[in-house]
Backbone as numpy.savetxt, mean C-alpha at the origin, in Angstrom:
# Nx Ny Nz CAx CAy CAz Cx Cy Cz
30.12 -9.43 -17.84 30.34 -8.32 -18.77 31.49 -7.46 -18.29
32.45 -7.15 -19.20 33.60 -6.36 -18.82 33.27 -4.89 -18.64
34.07 -4.24 -17.84 33.91 -2.81 -17.58 35.14 -2.10 -18.10
34.98 -1.14 -19.03 36.12 -0.44 -19.61 36.60 0.68 -18.70
37.78 1.21 -19.03 38.40 2.23 -18.18 37.60 3.52 -18.11
36.82 3.82 -19.13 36.07 5.08 -19.13 34.58 4.91 -18.84
34.18 3.71 -18.39 32.77 3.49 -18.07 32.31 4.37 -16.90
33.25 4.74 -16.03 32.85 5.57 -14.90 32.31 6.91 -15.37
32.79 7.38 -16.53 32.30 8.65 -17.07 30.84 8.51 -17.52
30.49 7.34 -18.06 29.10 7.10 -18.47 28.19 7.04 -17.25
28.71 6.42 -16.18 27.93 6.34 -14.94 27.72 7.73 -14.35
28.79 8.51 -14.32 28.72 9.83 -13.71 28.00 10.86 -14.58
27.53 10.45 -15.74 26.69 11.34 -16.54 25.30 11.47 -15.93
25.00 10.60 -14.93 23.69 10.59 -14.27 23.85 10.97 -12.79
22.84 11.61 -12.24 22.78 11.77 -10.79 22.54 10.40 -10.17
23.08 10.13 -8.99 22.81 8.86 -8.32 21.42 8.90 -7.71
20.53 7.95 -8.04 19.16 7.97 -7.52 19.03 7.44 -6.09
20.13 6.91 -5.51 20.06 6.38 -4.14 19.90 7.54 -3.16
18.88 7.47 -2.31 18.61 8.55 -1.36 19.76 8.75 -0.38
20.50 7.68 -0.07 21.60 7.77 0.87 22.88 8.31 0.23
22.85 8.50 -1.10 24.02 8.99 -1.81 23.71 10.32 -2.51
22.83 10.25 -3.53 22.38 11.46 -4.26 23.55 12.26 -4.82
24.62 11.56 -5.22 25.74 12.27 -5.81 25.31 12.88 -7.14
25.66 14.15 -7.40 25.28 14.78 -8.67 26.14 14.30 -9.81
25.68 14.54 -11.03 26.45 14.16 -12.21 27.83 14.79 -12.13
28.86 14.00 -12.49 30.23 14.48 -12.46 30.99 14.06 -11.22
30.28 13.58 -10.19 30.92 13.18 -8.94 30.76 11.68 -8.72
31.70 11.05 -8.01 31.56 9.63 -7.69 30.50 9.42 -6.61
30.11 8.19 -6.39 29.14 7.89 -5.33 29.81 8.05 -3.97
29.00 8.24 -2.95 29.55 8.42 -1.60 28.87 7.47 -0.62
29.57 7.21 0.47 29.04 6.34 1.51 28.26 7.17 2.51
27.57 6.47 3.41 26.81 7.17 4.43 27.70 7.93 5.40
29.00 7.60 5.44 29.94 8.28 6.33 30.70 9.41 5.64
30.25 9.75 4.42 30.85 10.88 3.73 32.17 10.58 3.05
32.41 9.32 2.69 33.63 8.93 1.99 33.30 8.61 0.53
34.30 8.68 -0.33 34.11 8.25 -1.71 33.94 6.74 -1.73
32.83 6.27 -2.29 32.55 4.83 -2.30 33.54 4.10 -3.22
33.85 2.86 -2.87 34.80 2.09 -3.68 34.16 1.60 -4.97
32.82 1.65 -5.04 32.11 1.25 -6.25 30.87 2.09 -6.42
30.42 2.25 -7.66 29.21 3.03 -7.92 27.98 2.22 -7.50
26.97 2.90 -6.99 25.76 2.21 -6.54 25.04 1.57 -7.72
24.48 0.40 -7.48 23.81 -0.37 -8.53 22.73 0.44 -9.23
21.94 1.17 -8.42 20.84 1.96 -9.01 21.36 3.01 -9.98
22.64 3.37 -9.85 23.20 4.40 -10.73 23.78 3.81 -12.01
24.63 2.78 -11.89 25.25 2.29 -13.12 24.27 1.51 -13.99
23.15 1.10 -13.42 22.14 0.42 -14.25 21.35 1.39 -15.12
21.59 2.68 -14.94 20.98 3.67 -15.84 21.72 3.69 -17.18
22.90 3.06 -17.22 23.68 2.97 -18.45 23.39 1.63 -19.11
22.73 1.61 -20.27 22.32 0.34 -20.89 23.44 -0.69 -21.00
24.64 -0.27 -21.36 25.74 -1.22 -21.55 26.24 -1.82 -20.23
25.86 -1.21 -19.10 26.30 -1.70 -17.79 25.16 -2.26 -16.96
23.96 -2.30 -17.54 22.76 -2.67 -16.77 22.86 -4.06 -16.13
23.61 -4.97 -16.78 23.71 -6.33 -16.25 25.01 -6.58 -15.49
25.80 -5.54 -15.28 27.05 -5.69 -14.54 26.77 -5.92 -13.07
27.64 -6.65 -12.41 27.49 -6.89 -10.97 28.02 -5.71 -10.17
29.15 -5.15 -10.61 29.73 -3.99 -9.93 30.43 -3.11 -10.96
30.57 -1.84 -10.63 31.37 -0.91 -11.42 32.24 -0.16 -10.42
33.54 -0.43 -10.45 34.46 0.13 -9.46 34.71 1.61 -9.69
34.92 2.33 -8.60 35.31 3.73 -8.68 36.80 3.80 -9.04
37.18 4.52 -10.09 38.58 4.53 -10.52 39.49 5.22 -9.50
40.78 4.90 -9.58 41.76 5.43 -8.61 41.82 6.95 -8.63
41.57 7.57 -9.80 41.67 9.02 -9.88 40.58 9.73 -9.06
39.54 8.95 -8.64 38.49 9.51 -7.78 38.83 9.30 -6.30
39.94 8.66 -6.04 40.43 8.46 -4.66 39.41 7.79 -3.74
39.01 6.55 -4.04 38.06 5.84 -3.16 38.55 5.80 -1.72
37.65 6.01 -0.79 37.99 5.96 0.63 38.34 7.31 1.23
38.55 8.32 0.39 38.87 9.65 0.91 37.58 10.43 1.17
37.73 11.60 1.78 36.55 12.44 2.06 35.90 12.85 0.74
34.57 12.65 0.66 33.84 12.95 -0.58 33.65 14.45 -0.75
33.92 14.97 -1.93 33.63 16.37 -2.25 32.93 16.41 -3.59
32.04 17.36 -3.73 31.30 17.48 -4.99 32.18 18.08 -6.07
32.21 17.44 -7.23 33.00 17.90 -8.36 32.10 18.63 -9.35
32.67 19.45 -10.22 31.85 20.19 -11.21 31.11 19.23 -12.12
29.92 19.61 -12.49 29.16 18.82 -13.45 29.85 18.87 -14.81
29.85 17.77 -15.54 30.46 17.79 -16.88 29.68 18.71 -17.80
30.39 19.37 -18.70 29.74 20.35 -19.59 28.66 19.72 -20.45
28.84 18.42 -20.76 27.86 17.75 -21.63 26.65 17.25 -20.87
26.72 17.27 -19.52 25.60 16.75 -18.73 24.44 17.70 -18.80
23.26 17.18 -19.07 22.06 18.01 -19.18 20.95 17.47 -18.32
21.35 16.93 -17.14 20.37 16.36 -16.22 19.54 15.30 -16.92
20.28 14.34 -17.56 19.69 13.24 -18.30 18.88 13.76 -19.47
17.69 13.30 -19.69 16.93 13.72 -20.87 16.23 15.05 -20.64
16.16 15.52 -19.42 15.45 16.75 -19.13 13.96 16.54 -19.01
13.47 15.34 -19.36 12.04 15.06 -19.30 11.62 14.71 -17.89
10.38 15.02 -17.56 9.83 14.67 -16.25 8.42 14.13 -16.46
8.23 12.86 -16.16 6.94 12.20 -16.36 6.26 12.03 -15.01
4.99 12.37 -14.94 4.21 12.20 -13.71 3.09 11.20 -13.97
3.10 10.12 -13.20 2.07 9.08 -13.31 1.13 9.18 -12.12
-0.16 8.95 -12.33 -1.14 9.05 -11.26 -1.63 7.68 -10.80
-2.03 7.62 -9.54 -2.62 6.38 -9.00 -3.80 6.74 -8.11
-4.92 6.05 -8.32 -6.13 6.27 -7.52 -6.65 4.93 -7.05
-7.18 4.90 -5.80 -7.69 3.63 -5.26 -8.86 3.89 -4.33
-9.87 3.03 -4.44 -10.99 3.01 -3.50 -11.02 1.63 -2.87
-11.50 1.56 -1.62 -11.45 0.29 -0.87 -12.51 -0.70 -1.33
-13.67 -0.20 -1.77 -14.77 -1.09 -2.17 -15.32 -0.66 -3.52
-16.06 -1.57 -4.17 -16.61 -1.28 -5.49 -17.69 -0.21 -5.42
-18.26 0.00 -4.24 -19.31 1.01 -4.10 -18.76 2.42 -3.99
-17.50 2.55 -3.63 -16.90 3.87 -3.48 -16.53 4.44 -4.84
-16.66 5.77 -4.96 -16.38 6.44 -6.23 -14.93 6.92 -6.28
-14.37 6.86 -7.47 -13.01 7.35 -7.70 -13.01 8.75 -8.30
-14.19 9.33 -8.50 -14.30 10.59 -9.22 -13.47 11.71 -8.61
-13.53 11.86 -7.27 -12.79 12.95 -6.62 -11.30 12.82 -6.87
-10.78 11.60 -6.72 -9.35 11.38 -6.93 -8.96 11.61 -8.38
-9.76 11.08 -9.30 -9.44 11.23 -10.73 -9.50 12.69 -11.15
-10.50 13.43 -10.67 -10.61 14.85 -11.01 -9.41 15.62 -10.47
-8.98 15.28 -9.25 -7.85 15.95 -8.63 -6.56 15.69 -9.42
-6.36 14.45 -9.84 -5.15 14.10 -10.60 -5.15 14.77 -11.97
-6.29 14.80 -12.62 -6.36 15.45 -13.94 -6.13 16.95 -13.82
-6.67 17.55 -12.74 -6.47 18.98 -12.53 -5.01 19.32 -12.29
-4.25 18.32 -11.78 -2.81 18.52 -11.53 -1.99 18.25 -12.79
-2.67 17.96 -13.90 -1.98 17.76 -15.16 -1.49 16.34 -15.39
-2.04 15.38 -14.66 -1.63 13.97 -14.82 -2.41 13.35 -15.97
-1.69 12.84 -16.97 -2.37 12.24 -18.12 -2.55 10.74 -18.00
-1.55 10.04 -17.47 -1.61 8.58 -17.34 -1.93 8.24 -15.91
-3.13 7.67 -15.69 -3.58 7.36 -14.34 -3.94 5.88 -14.23
-3.43 5.22 -13.20 -3.79 3.84 -12.88 -4.79 3.88 -11.73
-5.87 3.14 -11.85 -6.89 3.16 -10.79 -7.43 1.76 -10.55
-7.87 1.51 -9.31 -8.44 0.22 -8.96 -9.28 0.36 -7.70
-10.16 -0.62 -7.50 -10.99 -0.68 -6.30 -10.61 -1.95 -5.56
-9.83 -1.77 -4.51 -9.29 -2.90 -3.77 -8.88 -2.42 -2.38
-8.97 -3.30 -1.39 -8.65 -2.93 -0.01 -7.16 -2.63 0.15
-6.86 -1.69 1.05 -5.46 -1.39 1.38 -4.77 -2.61 1.95
-5.52 -3.49 2.60 -4.95 -4.66 3.24 -4.58 -5.77 2.25
-5.02 -5.61 0.99 -4.71 -6.63 -0.03 -3.19 -6.71 -0.22
-2.66 -7.92 -0.26 -1.22 -8.11 -0.41 -0.75 -7.74 -1.80
-1.62 -7.89 -2.80 -1.27 -7.56 -4.18 -2.29 -6.57 -4.71
-1.78 -5.44 -5.20 -2.64 -4.43 -5.84 -2.14 -4.28 -7.28
-2.79 -4.97 -8.22 -2.28 -5.06 -9.60 -2.00 -3.72 -10.27
-2.92 -2.75 -10.14 -2.72 -1.48 -10.83 -1.58 -0.67 -10.22
-1.42 -0.75 -8.91 -0.28 -0.08 -8.28 1.02 -0.71 -8.75
1.04 -2.04 -8.85 2.24 -2.73 -9.34 2.56 -2.31 -10.77
1.52 -2.14 -11.59 1.72 -1.71 -12.98 2.27 -0.30 -13.04
1.76 0.57 -12.17 2.22 1.96 -12.14 3.70 2.02 -11.76
4.08 1.25 -10.73 5.47 1.25 -10.28 6.38 0.65 -11.34
5.92 -0.41 -12.00 6.73 -1.05 -13.05 6.99 -0.07 -14.20
5.95 0.66 -14.60 6.11 1.65 -15.68 7.04 2.77 -15.24
6.90 3.19 -13.99 7.77 4.25 -13.47 9.23 3.82 -13.50
9.50 2.55 -13.18 10.87 2.04 -13.22 11.42 2.06 -14.65
10.58 1.67 -15.60 11.02 1.66 -17.00 11.35 3.07 -17.48
10.49 4.02 -17.12 10.72 5.40 -17.53 12.00 5.94 -16.89
12.19 5.61 -15.61 13.39 6.09 -14.91 14.65 5.48 -15.51
14.58 4.21 -15.93 15.73 3.56 -16.53 16.09 4.17 -17.87
15.12 4.80 -18.54 15.39 5.44 -19.83 16.09 6.78 -19.67
16.19 7.25 -18.43 16.90 8.51 -18.18 16.02 9.66 -17.80
14.70 9.51 -17.90 13.80 10.60 -17.55 13.44 10.55 -16.07
13.18 11.72 -15.50 12.71 11.78 -14.12 11.24 11.36 -14.10
10.81 10.71 -13.04 9.42 10.24 -12.96 8.92 10.36 -11.53
7.67 10.76 -11.39 7.04 10.94 -10.08 5.69 10.23 -10.06
5.42 9.49 -8.98 4.12 8.88 -8.78 3.28 9.85 -7.96
2.16 10.26 -8.50 1.31 11.27 -7.86 0.03 10.62 -7.39
-0.34 10.88 -6.12 -1.53 10.29 -5.51 -2.34 11.42 -4.86
-3.65 11.31 -4.89 -4.51 12.34 -4.32 -4.21 12.54 -2.83
-4.14 11.44 -2.07 -3.88 11.51 -0.64 -3.12 10.25 -0.21
-2.28 10.37 0.81 -1.42 9.24 1.19 -2.20 8.00 1.58
-3.43 8.15 2.07 -4.23 6.99 2.49 -4.56 6.07 1.32
-4.48 6.61 0.11 -4.75 5.78 -1.07 -3.63 4.77 -1.31
-2.44 5.04 -0.76 -1.32 4.11 -0.90 -1.22 3.16 0.27
-1.51 3.65 1.47 -1.40 2.83 2.67 -1.19 3.71 3.88
-0.96 3.07 5.02 -0.77 3.79 6.27 0.41 3.18 7.04
0.94 3.97 7.94 1.95 3.47 8.86 3.15 2.87 8.17
3.57 1.70 8.66 4.78 1.05 8.17 4.68 0.71 6.69
3.49 0.25 6.24 3.34 -0.14 4.84 3.56 1.05 3.91
3.11 2.25 4.33 3.30 3.45 3.52 4.78 3.84 3.48
5.43 3.83 4.63 6.85 4.19 4.70 7.70 3.23 3.88
7.36 1.93 3.92 8.12 0.93 3.17 7.99 1.15 1.67
6.77 1.43 1.20 6.55 1.66 -0.22 7.27 2.93 -0.67
7.19 3.98 0.13 7.86 5.23 -0.22 9.37 5.05 -0.31
9.93 4.29 0.61 11.38 4.05 0.59 11.77 3.24 -0.64
10.91 2.30 -1.02 11.17 1.50 -2.22 11.20 2.38 -3.46
10.25 3.31 -3.56 10.21 4.22 -4.70 11.43 5.13 -4.70
11.80 5.62 -3.54 12.95 6.51 -3.43 14.23 5.81 -3.86
14.40 4.56 -3.45 15.60 3.80 -3.81 15.69 3.58 -5.31
14.53 3.52 -5.99 14.50 3.32 -7.44 14.59 4.65 -8.18
14.70 5.75 -7.44 14.78 7.06 -8.07 13.45 7.59 -8.55
12.35 7.06 -7.98 11.00 7.49 -8.37 10.48 8.47 -7.32
10.05 9.63 -7.77 9.52 10.63 -6.85 8.13 10.26 -6.37
7.72 10.81 -5.24 6.40 10.55 -4.67 5.78 11.87 -4.24
4.55 12.09 -4.69 3.88 13.36 -4.41 2.43 13.12 -4.02
1.96 13.83 -2.98 0.56 13.78 -2.56 -0.07 15.14 -2.80
-1.27 15.15 -3.37 -1.92 16.40 -3.72 -2.65 17.06 -2.56
-3.02 16.27 -1.55 -3.75 16.82 -0.41 -3.50 15.96 0.82
-4.05 16.37 1.97 -3.90 15.60 3.19 -2.71 16.02 4.02
-2.46 15.28 5.11 -1.39 15.63 6.05 -0.01 15.58 5.41
0.17 14.76 4.38 1.47 14.61 3.73 1.52 15.31 2.38
0.71 16.35 2.21 0.65 17.05 0.93 2.04 17.53 0.50
2.34 17.32 -0.78 3.62 17.74 -1.31 4.54 16.56 -1.54
5.81 16.82 -1.81 6.81 15.78 -2.01 7.60 15.61 -0.73
7.81 14.35 -0.34 8.48 14.07 0.94 9.64 13.11 0.77
10.65 13.27 1.61 11.74 12.32 1.71 11.32 11.26 2.72
11.08 10.00 2.27 10.60 8.97 3.18 11.56 8.62 4.30
12.83 9.04 4.16 13.77 8.79 5.25 13.80 9.95 6.24
13.03 11.01 5.94 13.01 12.17 6.81 12.13 11.97 8.03
12.39 12.73 9.08 11.66 12.59 10.33 10.19 12.94 10.18
9.88 14.02 9.44 8.49 14.46 9.29 7.66 13.38 8.63
8.17 12.81 7.52 7.42 11.77 6.82 7.22 10.56 7.71
8.26 10.13 8.40 8.17 8.94 9.25 7.13 9.12 10.35
7.14 10.27 11.02 6.20 10.51 12.11 4.77 10.55 11.59
4.54 11.28 10.50 3.18 11.40 9.97 2.66 10.07 9.43
3.53 9.29 8.81 3.12 7.97 8.32 2.72 7.07 9.48
3.49 7.13 10.57 3.17 6.33 11.76 1.84 6.77 12.36
1.61 8.08 12.42 0.36 8.60 12.98 -0.83 8.17 12.14
-0.65 8.09 10.82 -1.76 7.67 9.96 -2.12 6.22 10.23
-1.12 5.39 10.59 -1.41 4.00 10.95 -2.14 3.91 12.27
-1.77 4.78 13.23 -2.43 4.80 14.52 -3.87 5.29 14.40
-4.12 6.16 13.41 -5.47 6.69 13.21 -6.46 5.57 12.92
-6.05 4.59 12.10 -6.93 3.47 11.75 -7.32 2.69 13.01
-6.32 2.40 13.86 -6.60 1.66 15.08 -7.48 2.47 16.04
-7.26 3.79 16.06 -8.06 4.66 16.93 -9.53 4.63 16.51
-9.77 4.75 15.21 -11.15 4.71 14.69 -11.80 3.37 15.00
-11.04 2.29 14.84 -11.58 0.95 15.11 -11.96 0.82 16.58
-11.07 1.27 17.47 -11.34 1.16 18.91 -12.56 1.98 19.30
-12.66 3.20 18.76 -13.82 4.04 19.09 -15.12 3.42 18.58
-15.06 2.79 17.40 -16.25 2.13 16.85 -16.69 0.98 17.73
-15.73 0.16 18.17 -16.07 -0.97 19.04 -16.62 -0.49 20.38
-16.05 0.59 20.91 -16.56 1.15 22.16 -18.00 1.63 22.00
-18.28 2.25 20.86 -19.65 2.71 20.60 -20.62 1.57 20.49
-20.19 0.47 19.85 -21.05 -0.70 19.74 -21.37 -1.28 21.12
-20.35 -1.39 21.96 -20.57 -1.94 23.29 -21.51 -1.06 24.11
-21.34 0.26 23.97 -22.21 1.19 24.69 -23.65 1.07 24.22
-23.84 0.93 22.90 -25.19 0.79 22.36 -25.84 -0.51 22.81
-25.05 -1.59 22.82 -25.60 -2.86 23.26 -26.01 -2.79 24.73
-25.23 -2.05 25.52 -25.56 -1.90 26.94 -26.88 -1.17 27.15
-27.27 -0.36 26.17 -28.56 0.36 26.27 -29.68 -0.39 25.55
-29.38 -1.61 25.12 -30.41 -2.43 24.50 -30.61 -2.19 23.02
-29.68 -1.46 22.37 -29.82 -1.19 20.95 -29.09 -2.26 20.14
-29.66 -2.61 18.99 -29.02 -3.60 18.13 -27.99 -2.92 17.25
-26.96 -3.65 16.85 -25.89 -3.14 16.03 -25.89 -3.87 14.70
-25.64 -3.12 13.63 -25.54 -3.75 12.31 -26.80 -3.51 11.50
-26.97 -4.32 10.45 -28.11 -4.16 9.56 -29.38 -4.74 10.14
-30.43 -4.72 9.31 -31.73 -5.22 9.74 -31.63 -6.71 10.03
-32.15 -7.14 11.18 -32.05 -8.54 11.56 -32.87 -9.42 10.64
-32.38 -10.66 10.43 -33.10 -11.59 9.56 -33.71 -12.72 10.37
-33.56 -12.65 11.70 -34.09 -13.72 12.55 -35.22 -13.18 13.42
-36.08 -14.09 13.87 -37.18 -13.72 14.77 -37.42 -14.89 15.72
-38.42 -14.74 16.58 -38.70 -15.78 17.57 -39.10 -17.10 16.92
-39.83 -17.02 15.82 -40.26 -18.24 15.14 -39.06 -19.01 14.60
-38.13 -18.25 14.00 -36.93 -18.89 13.46 -36.10 -19.51 14.58
-36.01 -18.80 15.73 -35.26 -19.33 16.86 -35.87 -20.63 17.36
-37.20 -20.67 17.49 -37.87 -21.88 17.96 -37.62 -23.05 17.02
-37.68 -22.76 15.70 -37.44 -23.82 14.73 -35.99 -24.28 14.77
-35.06 -23.35 14.95 -33.65 -23.71 15.01 -33.35 -24.58 16.21
-33.98 -24.26 17.35 -33.78 -25.06 18.56 -34.33 -26.47 18.37
-35.48 -26.56 17.70 -36.08 -27.86 17.42 -35.18 -28.70 16.52
-34.63 -28.08 15.49 -33.77 -28.80 14.55 -32.44 -29.19 15.20
-31.95 -28.33 16.10 -30.71 -28.66 16.79 -30.87 -29.90 17.64
-32.06 -30.06 18.23 -32.32 -31.24 19.06 -32.28 -32.51 18.23
-32.42 -32.36 16.90 -32.37 -33.54 16.02 -30.95 -33.85 15.58
-29.96 -33.15 16.17 -28.54 -33.38 15.91 -28.17 -33.09 14.45
-28.76 -32.02 13.90 -28.42 -31.61 12.54 -27.24 -30.64 12.57
-26.53 -30.56 11.48 -25.41 -29.61 11.38 -25.96 -28.21 11.16
-25.10 -27.20 11.34 -25.52 -25.82 11.11 -25.99 -25.61 9.68
-25.29 -26.21 8.74 -25.67 -26.05 7.34 -27.04 -26.66 7.08
-27.32 -27.82 7.67 -28.62 -28.46 7.48 -29.73 -27.65 8.13
-29.44 -27.08 9.32 -30.45 -26.25 9.99 -30.75 -25.02 9.15
-29.70 -24.36 8.67 -29.89 -23.14 7.87 -30.69 -23.42 6.61
-30.49 -24.60 6.00 -31.20 -24.95 4.77 -32.70 -25.16 5.01
-33.10 -25.39 6.27 -34.51 -25.63 6.58 -35.21 -24.39 7.12
-34.46 -23.31 7.32 -35.05 -22.08 7.83 -35.25 -21.09 6.69
-36.27 -20.23 6.83 -36.58 -19.24 5.79 -36.77 -17.87 6.44
-36.14 -16.85 5.87 -36.28 -15.48 6.35 -37.65 -14.96 5.92
-38.38 -14.38 6.84 -39.78 -14.00 6.57 -39.99 -12.51 6.34
-38.92 -11.67 6.49 -39.11 -10.23 6.29 -37.82 -9.58 5.82
-37.94 -8.34 5.34 -36.76 -7.60 4.90 -36.35 -7.92 3.48
-35.17 -7.39 3.10 -34.68 -7.56 1.74 -34.37 -9.02 1.41
-34.08 -9.82 2.41 -33.72 -11.22 2.18 -34.90 -12.16 2.39
-36.09 -11.61 2.37 -37.29 -12.42 2.56 -37.33 -13.56 1.55
-37.61 -14.78 2.05 -37.68 -15.97 1.20 -36.36 -16.70 1.05
-35.25 -16.10 1.53 -33.95 -16.74 1.45 -33.64 -17.51 2.73
-32.62 -18.34 2.66 -32.18 -19.07 3.85 -31.12 -18.25 4.58
-31.09 -18.26 5.90 -30.01 -17.59 6.63 -28.71 -18.37 6.45
-27.60 -17.73 6.67 -26.31 -18.41 6.55 -26.06 -19.27 7.79
-25.21 -20.30 7.69 -24.85 -21.10 8.87 -24.27 -20.23 9.99
-23.54 -19.17 9.63 -22.96 -18.28 10.64 -24.05 -17.55 11.41
-25.11 -17.14 10.70 -26.23 -16.47 11.36 -26.93 -17.42 12.33
-27.10 -18.66 11.91 -27.74 -19.65 12.77 -26.89 -19.91 14.01
-25.58 -20.04 13.82 -24.68 -20.27 14.95 -24.75 -19.11 15.94
-24.76 -17.87 15.44 -24.85 -16.71 16.31 -26.18 -16.67 17.06
-27.26 -17.01 16.36 -28.59 -17.03 16.97 -28.66 -18.02 18.12
-28.14 -19.22 17.92 -28.19 -20.25 18.95 -27.25 -19.94 20.12
-26.10 -19.38 19.81 -25.16 -19.05 20.88 -25.70 -17.93 21.77
-26.34 -16.94 21.17 -26.92 -15.85 21.96 -28.04 -16.37 22.84
-28.81 -17.33 22.32 -29.87 -17.93 23.12 -29.29 -18.69 24.30
-28.22 -19.47 24.03 -27.60 -20.26 25.10 -27.01 -19.37 26.18
-26.36 -18.28 25.77 -25.78 -17.37 26.75 -26.86 -16.73 27.61
-27.97 -16.36 26.96 -29.07 -15.73 27.69 -29.68 -16.69 28.71
-29.64 -17.97 28.41 -30.22 -18.97 29.30 -29.18 -19.52 30.29
-27.92 -19.07 30.13 -26.87 -19.56 31.02 -26.35 -20.92 30.66
-26.61 -21.37 29.44 -26.12 -22.67 28.99 -24.72 -22.54 28.43
-23.97 -23.63 28.44 -22.66 -23.65 27.82 -22.84 -23.90 26.33
-22.39 -22.97 25.47 -22.59 -23.14 24.03 -21.94 -24.41 23.52
-22.63 -25.07 22.61 -22.11 -26.31 22.03 -21.07 -26.00 20.96
-20.23 -26.99 20.66 -19.28 -26.85 19.56 -19.95 -27.32 18.29
-19.94 -26.43 17.28 -20.69 -26.75 16.07 -19.77 -26.94 14.89
-20.26 -27.72 13.92 -19.59 -27.84 12.63 -20.56 -27.34 11.57
-19.98 -26.82 10.48 -20.86 -26.29 9.43 -21.59 -27.40 8.73
-20.90 -28.49 8.43 -21.54 -29.60 7.75 -21.11 -30.91 8.34
-21.71 -31.96 7.87 -21.37 -33.30 8.39 -20.02 -33.73 7.85
-19.30 -34.49 8.66 -18.00 -35.00 8.24 -18.17 -36.38 7.64
């Protein structure tokens, strides 16, 4: 697609959304070293529908590419794009048992009308509703309106490096990011020192909680306390499992012949993993070398 001599004026009708440039309307794009860029940043000229598929849009000679960048007056016709500002909300819980009510109430109280929500782990590689929210934000931003993704607390998006990476991605697309509460409350520049440090600390917090939990479990076991839910095994089940193991049955076959006699799972069969754990703990207690097990026959 060809670029006309006055296309640079259409590009400069918009502020540059690149965080490393942020040139205001009326001025050319700039480099990280404070020089006039030889070409307009892609995120900027793609705001112009007729240039959206162009590979490059060169900075004209009258803007003196390569010279020291200075801010030029905004054009009289520039009105900060459409003047509209859209705020989209996102809420997430890690499990289906957790409630989203607090987050949803907080977002509605902040005046957010369009909210995307889902119940999925932060560790999930794909979060469909978050992807939908970001996709809509990109569309709105491409239309010329300002757009901000609003979240109750930063932990709903992620922690540590994953949070910083997502925030930088939004910033590069010209999408604002705002947290209503928590350590990162407010709007932050993801390339700033404060955001980077706090995001890193939030990632360390997860590991700290995990380590403390494991330490507590080990301490409890040392005092003879059991960890986890109500046990589904007993001495009778152990005796039967040992007898069946002597018959060279697989873990799956042994589990299918055992029955839980108490608790919520009364009448059900234990899982092969439960049987393997039961037999291994018995072997360790007796000083035996645990056998290598398979779940089913090959």
